[in-house]
Backbone as CSV, one residue per row, in Angstrom:
resi,resn,N_x,N_y,N_z,CA_x,CA_y,CA_z,C_x,C_y,C_z
1,UNK,34.808,47.250,11.916,36.074,47.404,11.077,36.967,46.003,10.900
2,UNK,36.378,45.071,11.780,37.199,44.029,11.856,36.459,43.144,10.982
3,UNK,35.045,43.216,11.117,34.373,42.475,9.573,34.848,43.283,8.261
4,UNK,35.032,43.981,8.250,35.555,44.842,6.845,37.152,44.697,6.640
5,UNK,37.705,44.704,7.681,39.154,44.334,7.098,39.506,42.614,6.980
6,UNK,38.275,42.032,7.479,38.284,40.280,7.510,37.984,39.971,5.945
7,UNK,36.750,41.074,5.457,36.652,40.592,4.035,37.505,41.046,3.238
8,UNK,38.286,41.827,3.427,38.949,42.682,2.563,40.328,41.418,2.302
9,UNK,40.674,40.958,3.389,41.851,40.108,3.485,41.090,39.015,2.684
10,UNK,39.958,38.394,2.871,39.592,37.331,1.902,39.237,37.426,0.556
11,UNK,39.074,38.714,0.214,39.260,39.174,-1.358,40.553,39.131,-2.004
12,UNK,41.155,39.744,-0.944,42.645,39.483,-1.455,43.280,38.256,-1.632
13,UNK,42.871,37.015,-0.826,43.523,35.851,-0.739,42.578,35.169,-2.079
14,UNK,41.331,35.854,-2.298,40.605,34.674,-3.216,41.396,35.301,-4.871
15,UNK,41.734,36.525,-5.289,42.432,37.454,-6.187,43.643,36.720,-6.244
16,UNK,44.797,36.451,-4.997,45.860,35.646,-5.165,45.730,34.578,-5.898
17,UNK,44.973,33.516,-5.523,44.282,32.290,-5.766,43.896,31.993,-7.007
18,UNK,43.139,33.210,-8.099,43.093,33.169,-9.241,44.300,33.730,-9.762
19,UNK,44.908,34.451,-9.669,45.773,34.914,-10.334,46.781,33.938,-10.234
20,UNK,47.113,33.084,-9.823,48.138,32.071,-9.632,47.278,30.915,-10.444
21,UNK,46.022,30.619,-10.655,45.769,29.918,-11.529,45.435,29.660,-12.959
22,UNK,45.622,31.664,-13.236,45.100,31.708,-14.649,46.506,31.918,-15.125
23,UNK,47.722,32.161,-14.512,48.717,32.619,-14.840,49.339,31.129,-15.084
24,UNK,49.316,30.158,-14.055,49.771,28.832,-14.437,49.319,28.284,-15.558
25,UNK,47.485,28.072,-15.956,46.984,27.909,-16.908,47.483,28.522,-18.300
26,UNK,47.944,29.507,-18.164,48.386,30.507,-19.456,49.849,29.719,-19.759
27,UNK,50.905,29.667,-18.882,51.873,29.162,-18.701,51.559,27.422,-19.697
28,UNK,51.053,26.791,-19.115,50.719,25.390,-19.163,50.685,25.230,-20.836
29,UNK,49.237,26.287,-21.436,48.494,26.451,-22.594,49.880,27.226,-23.370
30,UNK,50.595,27.785,-23.159,51.816,28.485,-24.141,52.851,27.780,-24.081
31,UNK,53.448,27.051,-23.354,54.978,26.285,-22.694,55.138,25.608,-24.198
32,UNK,56.580,25.764,-24.742,57.151,24.627,-25.226,57.059,23.289,-25.365
33,UNK,56.628,22.611,-26.470,56.660,21.225,-26.237,57.921,21.156,-26.803
34,UNK,58.339,19.916,-25.642,59.976,20.033,-26.051,59.568,18.095,-26.270
35,UNK,60.347,17.671,-27.307,60.184,17.061,-28.238,61.770,15.994,-28.037
36,UNK,61.549,14.795,-28.046,62.533,13.885,-27.916,62.693,12.983,-28.931
37,UNK,63.546,13.301,-30.319,63.519,12.062,-31.087,64.464,11.060,-30.689
38,UNK,64.223,9.832,-31.236,65.305,8.747,-31.459,66.203,8.724,-31.674
39,UNK,67.629,8.897,-31.821,68.592,8.866,-32.659,68.985,7.320,-33.542
40,UNK,68.087,7.215,-33.915,68.339,6.241,-34.714,67.610,6.210,-36.398
41,UNK,68.834,6.030,-37.502,68.678,6.307,-38.520,67.555,5.326,-39.096
42,UNK,66.673,6.367,-40.093,66.275,7.595,-40.455,65.238,8.139,-39.718
43,UNK,65.208,7.765,-38.350,64.098,8.031,-38.105,64.576,9.789,-36.839
44,UNK,66.016,9.742,-36.852,66.144,11.112,-36.320,68.033,10.621,-36.609
45,UNK,68.854,11.713,-36.621,69.937,11.826,-36.939,70.180,13.378,-37.641
46,UNK,71.831,13.587,-37.225,72.308,14.979,-37.394,73.046,14.478,-38.960
47,UNK,73.186,16.021,-39.972,73.482,15.870,-41.140,75.014,16.013,-40.786
48,UNK,75.566,15.929,-42.146,76.780,16.341,-42.005,77.329,17.758,-41.552
49,UNK,76.159,18.460,-41.400,76.682,20.081,-40.904,76.229,19.674,-39.626
50,UNK,76.034,19.039,-39.100,75.374,18.672,-37.522,73.856,19.603,-37.488
51,UNK,73.329,19.347,-38.401,71.660,19.910,-38.079,70.584,18.792,-37.811
52,UNK,69.826,18.763,-37.374,68.975,17.517,-36.605,67.739,16.999,-37.780
53,UNK,67.595,16.239,-38.380,66.658,15.940,-39.264,65.982,14.402,-39.024
54,UNK,65.405,13.911,-39.984,64.733,12.225,-39.545,63.561,12.405,-40.044
55,UNK,62.915,11.570,-40.345,61.702,10.725,-40.673,60.874,10.997,-39.259
56,UNK,61.327,10.737,-37.907,60.619,11.026,-36.951,60.427,12.654,-36.422
57,UNK,61.658,12.832,-36.663,62.383,14.150,-36.570,60.831,15.023,-36.961
58,UNK,60.740,14.946,-38.383,60.085,15.895,-39.339,58.396,15.512,-38.799
59,UNK,57.976,14.339,-38.449,56.649,13.834,-38.415,56.210,14.636,-36.835
60,UNK,57.532,14.458,-36.047,56.963,15.005,-35.047,56.869,16.785,-34.904
61,UNK,57.827,17.390,-35.958,57.370,18.737,-36.131,56.268,19.272,-36.484
62,UNK,55.722,18.110,-37.539,54.658,18.562,-38.359,53.235,18.571,-37.243
63,UNK,53.644,17.673,-36.403,52.491,17.418,-35.318,51.922,18.594,-34.407
64,UNK,53.309,18.639,-33.859,53.336,20.274,-33.135,52.654,21.468,-33.920
65,UNK,53.050,21.292,-34.961,52.498,22.988,-35.810,50.944,22.488,-36.322
66,UNK,51.058,21.258,-36.596,49.095,21.323,-37.085,48.605,21.540,-35.081
67,UNK,49.051,21.277,-34.247,48.682,21.201,-32.894,48.535,23.054,-32.648
68,UNK,49.521,23.967,-33.404,49.574,25.173,-33.032,49.970,25.417,-31.568
69,UNK,51.488,24.311,-31.332,51.734,24.600,-30.176,53.303,24.624,-30.553
70,UNK,54.070,25.735,-29.690,55.565,25.946,-30.020,56.125,25.134,-29.694
71,UNK,57.117,24.609,-29.880,58.175,23.533,-29.970,59.409,23.491,-30.068
72,UNK,60.173,22.130,-29.514,61.737,22.510,-29.956,62.165,20.515,-29.843
73,UNK,62.942,20.538,-30.432,63.044,18.958,-30.944,64.555,18.506,-30.856
74,UNK,64.946,17.742,-30.098,66.268,17.220,-30.062,66.267,15.723,-30.365
75,UNK,67.429,15.297,-31.044,67.950,13.833,-31.538,68.931,13.451,-29.874
76,UNK,67.985,12.852,-29.589,68.861,11.977,-28.253,69.162,10.649,-28.295
77,UNK,70.054,9.649,-27.805,70.446,8.226,-27.930,68.654,7.726,-27.719
78,UNK,68.239,6.317,-28.108,67.191,5.587,-28.095,67.002,5.258,-26.824
79,UNK,67.993,4.730,-26.127,67.323,4.616,-24.210,67.303,5.624,-23.460
80,UNK,68.038,6.975,-23.707,68.003,7.610,-23.119,66.502,8.775,-23.031
81,UNK,65.368,8.174,-24.088,64.392,8.851,-24.460,63.557,8.593,-23.252
82,UNK,63.244,7.365,-23.134,62.539,7.046,-21.334,62.807,7.435,-20.076
83,UNK,64.237,8.148,-19.720,64.801,8.790,-19.087,64.700,10.271,-19.046
84,UNK,64.589,11.043,-20.308,63.920,12.456,-19.932,62.266,12.246,-19.947
85,UNK,61.817,11.558,-20.408,60.212,11.176,-20.440,60.152,11.125,-18.901
86,UNK,60.583,10.038,-18.384,60.274,9.727,-16.956,60.655,11.289,-16.190
87,UNK,61.581,12.066,-16.164,61.916,12.812,-15.351,61.104,14.124,-15.864
88,UNK,60.850,13.903,-16.864,59.802,15.287,-17.326,60.483,16.544,-17.999
89,UNK,61.865,15.965,-18.202,62.833,16.672,-19.083,62.556,16.864,-20.977
90,UNK,61.623,16.085,-21.142,61.042,16.100,-22.737,59.688,15.928,-22.245
91,UNK,58.663,16.457,-22.916,57.101,15.870,-22.718,56.818,14.982,-23.543
92,UNK,57.420,15.174,-25.053,56.809,13.567,-26.149,57.843,12.975,-26.583
93,UNK,57.189,11.825,-26.908,58.710,11.166,-27.881,58.022,10.484,-28.914
94,UNK,58.037,10.031,-29.949,57.414,8.996,-31.271,58.301,7.728,-31.424
95,UNK,58.106,6.402,-30.675,59.086,5.509,-31.138,57.822,4.223,-30.997
96,UNK,58.245,3.238,-30.587,58.149,1.941,-30.159,57.409,2.124,-28.637
97,UNK,56.918,1.484,-28.361,56.828,1.442,-26.846,56.955,-0.228,-26.349
98,UNK,57.860,0.234,-24.838,58.072,-0.844,-24.128,57.647,-0.995,-22.348
99,UNK,57.701,-1.763,-21.812,57.653,-1.636,-20.353,57.055,-0.503,-19.827
100,UNK,58.803,-0.124,-20.016,59.245,1.012,-19.153,58.659,2.256,-19.653
101,UNK,58.553,2.140,-20.579,57.955,3.692,-21.342,56.617,4.065,-21.132
102,UNK,55.607,2.573,-20.816,54.231,2.724,-20.692,54.302,2.884,-19.040
103,UNK,55.327,2.576,-18.332,55.393,3.260,-16.650,55.254,4.628,-16.496
104,UNK,55.613,5.216,-17.294,56.099,6.899,-17.522,55.396,8.107,-18.356
105,UNK,54.796,7.216,-19.163,54.448,8.002,-20.413,53.028,7.446,-20.606
106,UNK,51.943,8.631,-21.448,50.647,8.336,-21.692,50.628,8.235,-23.136
107,UNK,50.343,6.691,-23.649,50.117,6.767,-25.311,49.085,7.801,-25.832
108,UNK,49.326,8.900,-26.554,48.349,9.413,-26.996,47.606,9.267,-28.590
109,UNK,48.271,8.827,-29.437,48.153,8.375,-30.945,49.023,7.605,-31.391
110,UNK,48.366,6.694,-32.699,49.691,6.058,-33.193,49.879,6.673,-34.324
111,UNK,51.461,6.829,-34.450,51.349,7.444,-35.470,51.921,6.686,-36.755
112,UNK,52.332,5.303,-37.035,52.252,4.737,-37.900,52.623,3.461,-37.277
113,UNK,52.246,1.996,-38.312,52.582,0.975,-38.165,53.697,0.256,-38.946
114,UNK,54.421,-0.368,-38.399,55.931,-0.722,-39.102,55.977,-2.116,-39.011
115,UNK,56.307,-3.056,-40.131,57.056,-4.393,-39.892,57.904,-4.292,-39.548
116,UNK,57.985,-5.742,-38.928,59.282,-6.192,-37.389,59.497,-7.233,-38.391
117,UNK,61.008,-6.981,-38.841,61.807,-8.413,-39.529,63.233,-8.519,-38.557
118,UNK,63.512,-9.813,-39.056,64.693,-10.161,-38.864,65.743,-10.579,-39.974
119,UNK,66.567,-10.029,-39.787,67.537,-9.693,-41.161,68.790,-10.307,-40.872
120,UNK,69.501,-11.353,-41.995,70.937,-11.807,-41.515,71.406,-11.816,-42.758
121,UNK,72.524,-12.345,-43.301,72.974,-12.086,-44.371,73.408,-13.196,-45.679
122,UNK,73.345,-13.469,-46.803,73.208,-14.304,-47.531,73.898,-15.900,-46.878
123,UNK,74.632,-16.024,-46.080,75.046,-17.036,-45.821,73.510,-17.758,-44.987
124,UNK,73.226,-16.957,-44.454,72.115,-17.628,-43.383,70.714,-17.240,-43.539
125,UNK,70.016,-18.420,-43.328,68.621,-18.107,-43.982,67.297,-18.978,-42.835
126,UNK,66.684,-18.063,-42.474,65.844,-18.921,-41.219,64.052,-18.204,-41.688
127,UNK,63.695,-19.485,-41.547,62.303,-19.901,-41.236,61.217,-19.363,-40.473
128,UNK,62.003,-19.301,-39.325,61.295,-18.731,-37.815,62.090,-18.708,-37.011
129,UNK,61.059,-18.342,-35.454,62.832,-18.361,-34.800,63.120,-19.120,-34.167
130,UNK,62.332,-20.512,-34.305,62.609,-21.496,-33.687,64.660,-21.932,-34.162
131,UNK,64.534,-21.662,-35.534,65.714,-22.218,-36.280,66.924,-20.911,-35.541
132,UNK,66.871,-20.258,-34.618,67.469,-19.255,-34.077,68.371,-19.683,-32.860
133,UNK,67.889,-20.453,-32.251,68.400,-20.714,-31.270,70.015,-20.849,-30.966
134,UNK,70.252,-20.167,-30.014,72.279,-20.279,-29.841,72.441,-19.145,-30.429
135,UNK,72.005,-18.384,-31.471,72.182,-17.489,-32.417,72.802,-16.227,-31.706
136,UNK,73.360,-15.327,-32.424,73.815,-13.733,-31.580,72.984,-13.147,-32.393
137,UNK,71.814,-12.181,-31.879,71.086,-11.324,-32.836,71.327,-9.941,-32.022
138,UNK,71.613,-9.366,-33.385,71.722,-7.153,-32.703,70.551,-6.876,-32.841
139,UNK,70.051,-6.083,-31.606,68.941,-5.528,-31.178,69.197,-3.923,-30.269
140,UNK,68.100,-3.079,-30.848,68.435,-1.801,-30.145,68.515,-1.838,-28.937
141,UNK,69.427,-0.986,-27.817,69.237,-0.868,-26.498,68.284,-0.435,-26.308
142,UNK,67.382,-1.175,-25.087,65.888,-0.830,-24.932,64.972,-0.710,-25.460
143,UNK,64.985,-1.955,-27.023,64.061,-1.974,-27.989,63.357,-3.139,-27.435
144,UNK,61.915,-3.554,-27.855,61.198,-4.524,-27.692,60.333,-4.698,-28.655
145,UNK,60.802,-5.251,-29.551,59.976,-5.392,-30.551,58.875,-6.589,-31.084
146,UNK,59.272,-7.927,-30.352,58.359,-9.140,-30.289,58.749,-9.886,-29.062
147,UNK,57.591,-10.569,-28.702,57.189,-10.653,-26.889,57.949,-12.607,-27.633
148,UNK,57.733,-13.053,-28.327,58.493,-14.420,-28.605,59.723,-13.969,-28.538
149,UNK,60.140,-13.221,-29.185,62.128,-13.293,-29.529,62.084,-12.673,-28.174
150,UNK,61.598,-11.745,-27.502,62.045,-11.341,-26.193,62.447,-12.184,-25.251
151,UNK,61.168,-12.926,-25.419,61.017,-14.243,-24.141,62.231,-15.594,-24.433
152,UNK,62.596,-15.409,-25.380,63.431,-16.665,-25.826,64.622,-16.559,-25.464
153,UNK,64.928,-17.090,-24.280,66.573,-17.237,-23.630,67.381,-17.787,-24.464
154,UNK,67.022,-18.579,-25.369,68.001,-19.698,-26.413,68.548,-18.555,-27.158
155,UNK,67.980,-17.584,-27.504,68.505,-16.388,-28.750,69.728,-15.416,-27.885
156,UNK,70.347,-15.055,-28.185,71.389,-14.239,-27.295,71.247,-13.016,-28.122
157,UNK,71.177,-12.111,-27.570,70.702,-10.555,-27.612,71.957,-9.940,-27.451
158,UNK,71.984,-9.114,-28.411,73.221,-8.056,-28.533,72.875,-6.410,-28.612
159,UNK,73.148,-6.434,-28.147,72.362,-4.174,-27.668,73.489,-3.787,-28.226
160,UNK,72.972,-2.894,-29.259,73.934,-1.439,-30.157,73.101,-0.417,-30.276
161,UNK,73.425,0.364,-30.626,72.850,1.861,-30.166,72.236,2.302,-31.518
162,UNK,72.564,1.530,-32.677,72.037,1.769,-33.815,71.400,0.901,-35.161
163,UNK,70.946,0.920,-36.057,70.915,-0.064,-37.057,71.851,-0.211,-38.172
164,UNK,73.053,1.072,-38.148,73.968,1.067,-39.259,75.185,0.171,-38.252
165,UNK,75.017,0.317,-36.780,75.706,-1.203,-36.150,75.204,-2.496,-36.510
166,UNK,74.167,-2.585,-36.497,73.862,-4.240,-36.971,74.099,-4.136,-37.986
167,UNK,73.974,-3.490,-38.771,74.868,-3.867,-40.675,75.984,-4.231,-40.555
168,UNK,76.611,-3.245,-40.052,77.872,-3.521,-40.093,78.422,-4.573,-39.169
169,UNK,77.993,-4.904,-38.140,78.367,-6.187,-37.760,77.695,-7.430,-38.411
170,UNK,76.822,-7.059,-38.760,76.246,-8.371,-39.934,77.356,-8.767,-41.242
171,UNK,77.798,-7.421,-41.757,78.727,-7.666,-42.955,80.393,-8.355,-42.181
172,UNK,80.899,-7.815,-41.172,81.747,-8.207,-40.352,81.507,-9.458,-40.055
173,UNK,80.445,-10.258,-39.863,80.308,-11.765,-39.435,80.550,-11.642,-38.230
174,UNK,80.081,-10.874,-37.009,80.088,-10.617,-35.747,78.386,-10.572,-35.521
175,UNK,77.942,-10.951,-36.176,76.522,-11.166,-35.842,75.904,-11.888,-36.510
176,UNK,74.777,-12.818,-36.236,74.048,-13.904,-37.005,73.119,-13.278,-37.638
177,UNK,72.474,-12.444,-37.210,70.972,-11.599,-37.547,70.892,-10.254,-36.787
178,UNK,70.340,-9.892,-36.894,69.503,-8.452,-36.350,67.835,-8.164,-36.445
179,UNK,67.391,-7.457,-35.627,65.881,-7.510,-35.248,65.377,-6.046,-35.379
180,UNK,64.577,-5.587,-35.982,63.805,-3.992,-36.178,62.917,-4.084,-37.126
181,UNK,62.969,-2.437,-37.159,61.743,-2.225,-38.217,62.439,-2.162,-39.817
182,UNK,61.667,-2.577,-40.735,61.856,-2.689,-42.061,62.972,-1.430,-42.361
183,UNK,61.872,-0.590,-41.910,62.564,0.932,-42.315,63.790,1.097,-42.203
184,UNK,63.738,0.855,-40.598,65.269,0.859,-40.297,66.339,0.569,-40.429
185,UNK,65.721,-1.109,-40.987,67.248,-1.835,-41.094,67.701,-1.543,-42.569
186,UNK,66.747,-1.459,-43.442,67.153,-1.101,-45.045,67.487,0.064,-45.461
187,UNK,67.131,1.001,-44.672,67.474,2.257,-44.959,69.025,2.652,-44.414
188,UNK,69.231,1.700,-43.285,70.186,2.094,-42.852,71.724,1.060,-43.496
189,UNK,71.396,-0.197,-44.155,71.701,-1.109,-44.923,72.573,0.321,-45.944
190,UNK,71.484,0.921,-46.681,72.071,1.812,-47.945,73.140,2.582,-47.423
191,UNK,72.909,3.471,-46.353,73.568,4.147,-45.810,75.055,3.650,-45.417
192,UNK,74.999,2.390,-45.366,76.673,1.894,-44.706,77.560,1.373,-46.066
193,UNK,76.314,1.267,-47.155,76.833,1.202,-48.405,76.833,-0.334,-48.469
194,UNK,75.933,-1.088,-47.713,75.782,-2.250,-48.189,74.217,-2.576,-48.374
195,UNK,74.192,-2.649,-49.719,73.121,-2.889,-50.732,72.324,-4.177,-49.902
196,UNK,70.585,-3.940,-50.093,69.556,-4.709,-49.675,69.797,-6.749,-49.843
197,UNK,70.176,-6.240,-51.321,70.617,-7.727,-52.115,71.423,-8.359,-51.703
198,UNK,72.898,-7.622,-50.978,73.799,-8.319,-49.892,73.139,-9.531,-48.708
199,UNK,72.153,-8.839,-48.226,71.461,-9.405,-47.559,70.574,-10.465,-47.617
200,UNK,70.501,-11.271,-46.241,69.719,-12.383,-46.405,68.032,-12.113,-46.825
201,UNK,67.331,-13.247,-46.619,65.842,-12.791,-47.010,64.996,-12.559,-45.465
202,UNK,65.053,-11.605,-45.379,63.961,-11.392,-44.139,63.132,-11.765,-43.901
203,UNK,62.714,-12.037,-42.216,61.587,-12.514,-41.996,60.917,-12.246,-41.314
204,UNK,59.728,-11.634,-42.086,58.530,-10.830,-41.478,57.697,-11.429,-39.853
205,UNK,58.139,-11.239,-39.055,57.709,-11.529,-37.641,56.502,-10.819,-36.925
206,UNK,56.006,-9.782,-37.261,54.645,-9.200,-36.878,55.187,-7.521,-37.291
207,UNK,54.358,-6.497,-36.790,54.488,-5.196,-36.629,54.053,-4.032,-35.376
208,UNK,54.436,-2.956,-35.285,55.018,-2.441,-33.809,54.552,-1.071,-34.613
209,UNK,53.472,-0.413,-33.689,53.196,0.784,-34.177,54.199,2.060,-33.389
210,UNK,54.381,2.906,-34.407,55.054,3.572,-33.411,53.903,4.821,-32.610
211,UNK,54.077,5.157,-31.663,53.322,5.988,-30.895,53.828,6.955,-30.451
212,UNK,52.611,8.511,-30.466,53.225,9.539,-29.475,52.868,9.473,-28.201
213,UNK,53.761,9.414,-27.488,53.985,9.040,-25.849,54.476,10.703,-25.311
214,UNK,53.501,11.000,-24.073,53.373,12.066,-23.497,53.798,11.687,-22.053
215,UNK,54.806,12.453,-21.410,55.459,12.021,-20.289,54.316,12.339,-18.880
216,UNK,54.114,11.467,-18.215,53.030,11.615,-17.446,53.339,13.121,-16.137
217,UNK,54.570,13.483,-16.103,55.445,14.210,-15.667,54.300,15.691,-15.847
218,UNK,54.678,15.740,-17.138,53.957,17.337,-17.716,52.342,17.254,-19.145
219,UNK,52.042,15.801,-18.599,50.792,16.110,-19.265,49.396,17.039,-19.032
220,UNK,48.522,16.973,-20.191,47.592,17.936,-19.650,46.662,17.483,-20.454
221,UNK,44.978,17.693,-19.897,44.142,17.121,-21.072,44.186,17.732,-22.357
222,UNK,44.194,19.263,-22.314,44.461,20.167,-23.608,45.208,20.005,-24.594
223,UNK,46.838,19.838,-24.244,47.880,19.168,-24.924,47.695,18.042,-25.396
224,UNK,47.123,17.080,-24.753,46.959,15.475,-25.206,46.069,15.659,-26.205
225,UNK,44.757,16.308,-26.200,43.776,16.268,-26.886,44.563,16.929,-28.583
226,UNK,45.012,18.163,-28.096,45.538,18.731,-29.480,46.531,18.063,-30.302
227,UNK,47.881,17.311,-29.667,48.605,16.637,-30.039,47.632,15.172,-30.941
228,UNK,46.504,14.947,-30.156,45.646,13.350,-31.050,45.001,13.651,-31.943
229,UNK,44.633,14.855,-31.895,43.781,15.722,-33.318,44.890,15.769,-34.500
230,UNK,45.886,16.262,-34.066,46.575,16.532,-35.035,46.914,15.583,-35.921
231,UNK,47.289,14.699,-34.610,48.133,13.079,-35.325,46.707,12.690,-36.425
232,UNK,45.729,12.260,-36.125,45.040,11.482,-36.929,44.547,12.477,-38.022
233,UNK,44.481,13.760,-37.762,44.860,14.618,-38.933,45.297,14.506,-39.878
234,UNK,46.698,14.154,-39.998,47.898,14.476,-40.363,48.029,12.643,-41.537
235,UNK,47.380,12.026,-40.120,47.474,10.854,-40.969,46.454,10.262,-42.104
236,UNK,45.178,10.925,-41.714,43.888,10.466,-42.567,44.187,11.648,-43.952
237,UNK,44.874,12.523,-43.773,45.580,13.293,-45.209,46.804,12.932,-46.057
238,UNK,47.198,11.849,-45.301,48.760,11.263,-46.221,49.563,12.048,-45.976
239,UNK,49.802,13.229,-44.974,50.946,13.734,-44.791,52.019,12.769,-44.010
240,UNK,51.715,12.057,-43.179,52.576,10.979,-42.233,53.152,10.370,-43.442
241,UNK,52.567,10.017,-43.927,53.130,8.674,-45.483,53.755,9.386,-46.002
242,UNK,53.217,10.309,-46.611,54.296,11.356,-47.587,55.753,11.916,-47.068
243,UNK,56.280,12.137,-45.957,57.072,12.270,-45.017,58.471,10.983,-45.130
244,UNK,57.422,9.489,-44.846,57.896,8.227,-44.601,58.569,7.838,-45.915
245,UNK,57.263,8.188,-47.042,57.831,7.785,-48.704,59.268,8.607,-49.147
246,UNK,59.444,9.827,-48.441,59.986,10.735,-49.129,61.362,10.034,-48.716
247,UNK,61.722,9.629,-47.837,63.224,9.002,-46.972,62.953,7.614,-47.553
248,UNK,62.428,6.995,-47.886,62.134,5.470,-48.308,62.111,4.948,-50.188
249,UNK,61.827,5.952,-50.151,62.208,6.547,-52.121,60.893,5.057,-52.675
250,UNK,61.425,4.193,-53.468,60.697,2.966,-54.126,60.537,2.096,-53.249
251,UNK,61.336,2.300,-51.925,61.226,0.505,-51.161,59.778,0.403,-50.587
252,UNK,59.569,-1.252,-51.026,58.640,-1.190,-50.233,58.496,-1.285,-48.718
253,UNK,58.151,-0.346,-47.967,58.641,-0.481,-46.526,57.160,-0.733,-45.761
254,UNK,56.380,-0.988,-46.395,55.361,-1.628,-44.946,54.977,-3.091,-45.200
255,UNK,55.315,-3.447,-46.537,55.368,-4.926,-46.846,53.795,-5.739,-46.141
256,UNK,53.011,-4.905,-47.247,51.494,-5.595,-47.079,51.293,-6.640,-47.391
257,UNK,52.334,-6.947,-48.506,52.191,-7.952,-49.544,53.422,-9.337,-49.183
258,UNK,53.886,-9.010,-47.870,54.139,-10.214,-47.769,53.813,-10.919,-46.028
259,UNK,53.531,-12.112,-46.368,53.081,-12.965,-44.979,53.599,-13.054,-43.639
260,UNK,53.365,-13.126,-42.704,53.886,-13.257,-41.508,54.213,-14.791,-41.454
261,UNK,56.037,-15.076,-40.978,56.395,-16.330,-40.641,56.158,-17.092,-39.635
262,UNK,55.545,-18.396,-39.382,55.231,-19.292,-38.486,56.426,-18.951,-37.556
263,UNK,56.047,-19.120,-36.000,57.244,-19.095,-35.264,57.408,-20.392,-34.960
């Protein structure tokens, strides 16, 4: 009798573990994918009536749809994306990485490579970074775009919230230059009512990848693989480029024919 009771108790315990395991697995596979999109025009922003949209907003949604994952997408300040990813309040973000993001997130797939440029007004023109000693350059808060620029203590970095702020401060003479992606800078200049021809010649200093990062707090192999395969497929069939081109119109955003400048 004691042995029978023991066997029943063991079987009940085993069934309990199996129930917990399969329930948690189903929740993991069917859980809503929470996306953070950087609040930087044109990657993520709100329309006049308050609706979220943007280049990376659309691309992230497309990737989630291709992967067959239910999802939500929130446009948040650039620096906050790392806080959300670190805490697990967001599962993924599409953005250029930095040292901190690398500590708290897993790089899943490269979404697109974008040129990094330094731009000024027509009053200033730079041939290389060495000519920018002592000047004040606007840079997105939390952004790391170029190691030589980041490590040059003789260049004064002024943190801003978005590219529109860089453009407006350039026009007002409050900055000597700004650094960032060609897409972000030139799109934002048009949004600010400043045509690119009013800016000085851009200095192409490199290229950085927009990467799909997943929080280490919430990552699991199945979701990572689904997102990776979806990103690769959308890149190969041109759908990611089509979304970017829709925002950039005829602008030669990838600058493939522009040589890198000497340091």
